[in-house]
VEXDO-379046 format. One line per 4 residues: number of its first residue (from 0); for each residue z, x, y of N, C-alpha, C. Coordinates in nm, 2 decimals. Each point is the difference from the previous one (the first is absolute). Layout:
N
NUM> Z X Y Z X Y Z X Y  ...
***
This chain:
84
0> -0.40 18.33 -1.05 0.05 -0.13 0.00 -0.10 -0.10 -0.05  0.03 -0.08 -0.09 -0.09 -0.10 -0.06 -0.01 -0.11 0.10  -0.13 -0.04 0.03 -0.02 -0.11 0.09 -0.07 -0.12 -0.07  -0.06 0.03 -0.12 -0.06 -0.11 -0.07 -0.01 0.04 -0.15
4> 0.05 -0.08 -0.09 -0.02 0.02 -0.14 -0.13 -0.08 -0.05  -0.06 0.05 -0.09 -0.13 -0.06 -0.05 0.03 -0.14 -0.06  -0.10 -0.09 0.03 0.00 -0.13 -0.06 -0.14 -0.04 -0.03  -0.02 -0.12 -0.05 -0.14 -0.04 -0.04 -0.09 -0.02 0.12
8> 0.06 -0.03 0.12 -0.08 -0.02 0.12 -0.04 0.13 0.06  0.09 0.10 -0.01 -0.03 0.14 0.06 0.05 0.10 -0.10  -0.09 0.05 -0.10 0.04 0.09 -0.10 0.02 0.14 0.04  0.07 0.02 0.11 0.02 0.13 0.05 0.15 0.01 0.04
12> 0.06 0.12 -0.01 0.13 0.03 0.05 -0.02 0.07 0.14  0.07 -0.05 0.10 0.00 0.07 0.13 0.13 0.07 0.03  -0.01 0.12 0.03 0.11 0.09 0.03 -0.01 0.07 0.14  0.10 0.01 0.07 0.00 0.07 0.13 0.08 0.13 -0.02
16> -0.06 0.11 0.04 0.06 0.13 -0.02 0.02 0.06 0.14  0.12 0.04 0.04 0.04 0.05 0.13 0.02 0.15 -0.01  -0.06 0.07 0.10 0.01 0.15 0.00 0.08 0.03 0.13  0.13 0.04 -0.02 0.08 0.03 0.12 -0.01 0.14 0.05
20> -0.08 0.08 -0.07 -0.02 0.14 0.03 -0.09 0.02 0.12  0.00 0.12 0.05 -0.08 0.04 0.11 -0.14 0.05 -0.03  -0.04 -0.01 -0.13 -0.13 0.03 -0.04 -0.05 -0.09 -0.11  -0.13 -0.01 -0.01 -0.06 -0.09 -0.10 0.04 0.04 -0.14
24> 0.01 -0.10 -0.09 0.04 0.03 -0.14 -0.06 -0.09 -0.09  -0.01 0.04 -0.13 -0.05 -0.09 -0.10 0.12 -0.03 -0.09  0.01 -0.13 -0.03 0.12 -0.04 -0.08 -0.04 -0.08 -0.12  0.08 0.02 -0.11 -0.03 -0.07 -0.13 0.08 -0.13 0.00
28> -0.07 -0.11 -0.04 0.06 -0.13 -0.01 0.00 -0.04 -0.14  0.12 -0.04 -0.05 0.01 -0.05 -0.14 0.04 -0.14 0.00  -0.08 -0.08 -0.07 0.02 -0.15 -0.01 0.03 -0.04 -0.14  0.10 -0.08 -0.03 0.03 -0.06 -0.13 -0.03 -0.15 0.00
32> -0.06 -0.05 -0.10 -0.03 -0.14 -0.02 0.09 -0.06 -0.10  0.07 -0.10 0.03 0.09 -0.06 -0.10 -0.03 -0.15 -0.02  0.03 -0.05 -0.12 -0.02 -0.14 -0.03 0.13 -0.08 0.03  0.00 -0.13 -0.02 0.11 -0.08 0.03 0.13 0.04 -0.08
36> -0.02 0.06 -0.11 0.12 0.04 -0.08 0.05 0.14 0.05  -0.06 0.06 0.10 0.04 0.13 0.05 -0.06 0.12 -0.08  -0.09 -0.03 -0.10 -0.06 0.10 -0.08 -0.11 0.07 0.09  0.00 0.14 0.00 -0.09 0.08 0.07 -0.14 -0.01 -0.07
40> -0.09 -0.07 0.06 -0.14 -0.01 -0.06 -0.08 0.13 0.01  0.01 0.06 0.11 -0.08 0.12 0.03 0.05 0.06 0.13  -0.05 0.12 0.03 0.02 0.07 0.12 -0.13 0.06 0.05  -0.01 0.01 0.13 -0.12 0.07 0.06 0.05 0.09 0.11
44> -0.09 0.10 0.03 0.03 0.10 0.10 -0.12 0.01 0.09  0.03 0.02 0.13 -0.10 0.02 0.10 0.05 0.10 0.10  -0.10 0.06 0.07 0.04 0.09 0.11 -0.06 -0.05 0.13  0.08 0.02 0.11 -0.05 -0.05 0.13 0.03 0.11 0.10
48> -0.09 0.03 0.09 0.01 0.09 0.10 0.05 -0.07 0.13  0.11 0.05 0.06 0.06 -0.07 0.11 0.01 0.10 0.12  -0.05 -0.04 0.11 0.01 0.09 0.12 0.15 0.02 0.04  0.02 0.10 0.08 0.14 0.03 0.04 0.06 -0.12 0.08
52> 0.12 -0.03 -0.03 0.08 -0.11 0.08 -0.08 -0.13 -0.01  -0.05 -0.03 -0.11 -0.09 -0.12 -0.02 0.03 -0.07 -0.13  -0.06 -0.12 -0.01 0.01 -0.08 -0.13 -0.14 -0.03 -0.04  -0.03 0.01 -0.13 -0.13 -0.04 -0.06 0.03 -0.11 -0.10
56> -0.10 -0.09 -0.01 0.01 -0.11 -0.11 -0.10 0.04 -0.10  0.04 -0.01 -0.13 -0.09 0.02 -0.11 0.00 -0.12 -0.09  -0.12 -0.04 -0.05 -0.02 -0.11 -0.09 -0.04 0.06 -0.14  0.07 -0.04 -0.10 -0.03 0.05 -0.14 -0.04 -0.12 -0.08
60> -0.12 0.01 -0.06 -0.04 -0.10 -0.10 0.08 0.00 -0.12  0.03 -0.11 -0.06 0.08 -0.01 -0.12 -0.09 -0.01 -0.13  -0.13 0.01 0.02 -0.09 -0.01 -0.12 0.04 0.10 -0.10  0.01 -0.04 -0.13 0.05 0.09 -0.10 0.15 0.00 -0.02
64> 0.07 -0.07 0.08 0.15 0.01 -0.01 0.05 -0.12 -0.09  -0.09 -0.08 -0.05 0.03 -0.12 -0.08 -0.04 -0.12 0.08  0.02 -0.12 -0.06 -0.03 -0.12 0.07 0.07 -0.02 0.13  -0.07 -0.02 0.11 0.06 -0.01 0.13 0.10 -0.11 0.00
68> -0.03 -0.11 -0.06 0.10 -0.12 0.00 0.13 0.03 -0.08  0.00 0.11 -0.07 0.13 0.03 -0.07 0.09 0.09 0.08  -0.05 0.05 0.11 0.08 0.09 0.09 0.09 -0.10 0.08  0.13 0.03 -0.02 0.10 -0.08 0.08 0.05 0.07 0.12
72> 0.01 0.13 -0.01 0.04 0.08 0.12 -0.05 0.14 -0.01  -0.01 0.06 0.11 -0.04 0.14 0.02 0.12 0.08 0.05  0.01 0.12 -0.04 0.11 0.09 0.06 -0.07 0.13 0.04  0.05 0.05 0.12 -0.06 0.12 0.05 0.12 0.09 0.03
76> -0.01 0.13 -0.04 0.10 0.10 0.03 0.03 0.00 0.15  0.12 0.00 0.05 0.03 -0.01 0.14 -0.04 0.13 0.08  -0.02 0.11 -0.07 -0.04 0.12 0.06 -0.13 0.05 -0.07  -0.10 0.01 0.08 -0.13 0.06 -0.06 0.01 0.15 0.02
80> -0.02 0.07 -0.11 0.01 0.14 0.00 -0.12 0.06 0.07  0.02 0.11 0.07 -0.11 0.07 0.07 -0.08 0.08 -0.10  -0.13 -0.02 0.01 -0.09 0.07 -0.09 -0.04 0.13 0.06  -0.03 0.00 0.13 -0.04 0.12 0.08 0.04 -0.02 0.14
***
């Protein structure tokens, strides 16, 4: 779940990943960055380890994704795929 899209005051995307399973897992998070016209500027991927029946917050720097002030919205896949 996206909790914060990057902006000039805080150039990080913050995402919460919930693990409903009974054991720890590592999940892949995919984030898309779009401008005001809806054009996909870039994508980034990150992995986060989440304890069983818990939620972890991950912050992803947008450096290299283009000018931060051009990012109008961030989109996160609603399901993070399990990596392991």
